[in-house]
N, C-alpha and C positions, 0 to 999 in steps of 0.2 A: 164265340167270345166277341163282344162288341168292341169296336175301337173308339178312340177319343172323338173322332169326327162324328160317328154315329151317336155317341152319347151326347155330343154338343147339340145335335138336332133333337134328341129325345128329351133333353132337360126341360124344354118348354111344356112337355106333357106330364111333368112330375106332379104329384099331389100338392095341393096348396099348403100342406103343413111341412113341406120340405123347403128350407130357406136356401136361396141361391146367392152366393157372394161373388162379386166381380173383382178382378185384380185392380181395375182402374180406381176403385174406391177403397179397397182393403190393403193393398201393398203400399201405396202412397209414398214412393220414393222415386227419384229420377231413373233408377234402375228397375227392371222387371223382377226385382228380388228384394227381400228383406229378411232380417234375422232379429229376434227379439226375446226378452224374458217375459214369462207369463206366470203370475202367481195368484190368480183369482181364487178365492176360497168359497166352497159350497156351490150349490146350483148345478146347472148343466148347460150344454150346448145342444140344442134340439137337432133333429135330423136336418142335415144340410149338405150342400155340395158347393163346389167352386170351380172356376175356370183356370186354376193354377195348381201346381204341386204344393203339398203341405207335408212338412216333416216335423214331428214332435219327439223330443227326447226328454225323459224324466230324470231330473236332477234330484228331486226330493218329493216324497209323498206318493200318492197313488190315485188312480181314477179308473173308470170303466170305459172301454172303447167298444162300441157296437158297430158292426158292419156286416151286411148280408145276413141279418137276423141272428148273428152270433155275438156274444159279449165276451170281452177279454179283459183281464185285470192287468193294468199297466203299473209297474212299480219302478223304483230306482234302477237305472241301467237299461230300461226298455225303450224302444224307439219304433215309430211307424212312419211309412211313406205312403201318402194318399195321392193318387194321380188326379188329374182334372176330371170333373163330372162324376166321381164316385160318391155315393151317398153314405154318410156315416154320422155317428153321434158320440158325444163325450158326456159322461155323467160323473160329477165330482162328489167327493165324500164331504158332507157338511161338517164344518169346523176343523177339517184337517188342513194343515199347511201344505202347500204344493209349490213346486218350482219347476217350470218347463222352459226349455229353450226351443223356440219354434223357428222354422225356416220356411219361407214361401217364395215361389218363383214361377214365372211363366216358362214354358218349354223353350222359347227362343233365346232365353238367357244362356242355356246350354248349347243349343244348336241354332245359330243365327239363320240357317236356311229353312228351319222348320216353319211350315204354314199349314194349319189344320184344314183350310178350305180347298187347297189345290193338291194336297197329298204329298207336297214336297218333303224330301228327307235329306238330311245333310250328311249321309254316309257315316263317317267315323264318329262324329259327335252325337249323332242320334243313337248310337249304340248304348250310350249312358242312359238314355231315356226309355228305350224300348223294353228294358227289363222291368220297368215299373208301369208301363202304359197298359194297364189291365182294368177290367171291370170289377165290380164289387165281389163277384164270386171267386176271383182269382188273386185278389190283392192279399199280400201277407199282412195281417192286421197287427202283428206284434213280432218284433225281433228282440230276444233277450240277449243283450251283449254281455260279454264276460271278460274278466281279466284285462289283458293288454288292449284288446279291441275296444272295450268300454272306455278305458283311459284315453285311447287315441281319438275316438269319436268325441269325447268330452273336450279334449284339447282343441280339436278342429273347430267345434262349435263356439267355444270361448274365443278362439282366435278370430272367427268371423264376426262375433259381436264387437270385438275391439277394432277390427279393421273398418267395419261400417261406421262405427262411432267416430273414429278419427278422420276417415275420408282422405287419407294421404294419396299422393300421386300414384296412379296405377292401381288404386284399391279395387277397381272393378275386376281387373285381371286376377288379383290375388283372391278375391271372393269366388270367382269362377273356378280357379284352380283348387281352392279348398272344397268347393261343392263337388267337383268331379272326383276328388279323392274320397270324400265322404261317401258318395254313391258307389264308388268302386269297392270300398270296404264293406258296405252293406250287401252288395251283390255277392261278394265272396262269403260273407258270414251266412247269408241265406242259403247259399249252395251247400256250405259246410253242414249247416244244421239240418238241411233236408236229407242228408245222407246218414244221419244218426237215427237210431231207433228211439221210439218214444220213451222207453225205459231209461236209456242213456241220457236223453234230454232232461228227464225229471231228476235223475241222480246228480247230474252236473249242476242243475239249477239250485239244488240244495246247498251246494258249496260255492255258489257264485259270490255271495257276500263275503265269505271267509277269504276266498282267493283274491278278491278285489282289495280287501283290507291288507292282505299280505303284500300284494304288489305295491299298494300305496306306501306301506311301511318301508319297503325296499327303496322306493324313490325318495323318501324322506331321510333315510339313514344309510344311503349307499356309500358314504365316505367313512363309515364306521366299520368295525369288525363285525361282519354279518355272517356268522357261522350258520349253516343249515340247521344244525341241531338246536341252536338257540331259537331260531325262527319257528321251528316246529313246536317247541315247548311253549312259546309265546301264544301260538294259535291253537294249541292243544290238539295236535294231529300227528299221526305217526309219520316218521321220515319217509318210509316207502310210499305211503299213500299220497303224501304231500308232493313227492316228486312226480308221481303219475298225474295228479291233478294239475300241477304247475305246467307240465309239458302240454297237457291238453288245452289249458287256458291260454298259454302264451306261444306255443309252438317251439319253445326252447327249453333246455335244461336249466336248472336254477343257476349253476355256475356260469354257463354261457350268457344267460340273461344279465347277471350281475356284472360280468366283465364287459359286455357290450354297453351297458349303461355307464359304467365308469369311464370307458374309452370315449363315449359320446360327451360326457361332461368334461373330460380332459381336453378334448378337441375345442370345445367352446371356450375353455379357459385359456388355451394357447392362443386363440384368436383375439380374445377380449381383454386379456390382462397382461401385465409385464412380469408375471411370476416366472421363475425358472422352471425348467422341465422337472428338476428334482422336487421342487416345492409342490408343483402340480401333481406329481406322482403320489405323494403322501396325502395331499389335500383331497384327492378323489377316492382314497381308500386302498391304494396299492402300498405295499411295504417293502418293495424291492425294485430299484430303478431299472436294472437290466431286464427283469421280467416285464415291467411296464412297457419298456421300449419294444420288446419282442411282440407283445400282444398288440400294442398300438400299430406297429408296422403290419402285422397280420391282418388287422381290421381295415387299415387305411391305405396300405401299400407303401407308406413312407414312415421314417422314424419321427418321433415327436419333435426333435431338433429341426429336421428338414421341413416338417409341417409348419413350424413356427417361423422359420426364416422365409419360406415362400409366402406366408401370409403377410409378413412385415414388408415384403418387397412389392406387394400388389399396389 
């Protein structure tokens, strides 16, 4: 397996029809990092490589991603990470609307001690990079995100877009923290998926859109009465199979997931509003104050009242 330093030396020998993009002209920000929306319709991006990492996440539409002479269909909820000097190609579907969130960065944005010429490695921070420092034969060309993982990745990327746009104080640190979290999530997801059989991957992929819709619905209606039976009827799936899929996609049971979400929303309201604990209890979907207090304390270690008082005293 060739390393990035070897590929950097080899890129000068690439065929003339492979385009080479340099960070100094493509990233174009004070940071060795950028994040952007890309919605070009039709056409394609010919075989190319670059001296920076590239992450593409599909928000809408589809395209074909070719690497190592293999082509993969990228659809909503799919993501790829391409390391420096790997050759790949993107082919778009003519006339189809597409929405991509792209992220590009040089390795030293993650690891300040990284230097490709002297082989310097920055220990802990480099561990975030080495999982992806691969040649074309070993790059994971497509990761199909599902359920809560898809929502979390989407939220991180949208937060990055907003952070870079506003450029508030310490935005560089926030962007780096978000990027490290994103890469950690992807490493875990890739490891999880590599342990599944192809049959299971295909079976789960068939239900990805349904489960993503169900999870989005929960996030939009968490403060209402959300009985599991009602949700299963809405999405036309049996209760038993929904529970199996939900646990697979989120890592939690339906009830645990809903309670965790409501507690999270309640904590935010305790911090950001002047509403009473009782009002917040009913506002986030609980219908019993003592039960709400017990669940909140189990999740946070303190009662809602104590949580609010400490927040107000800061």
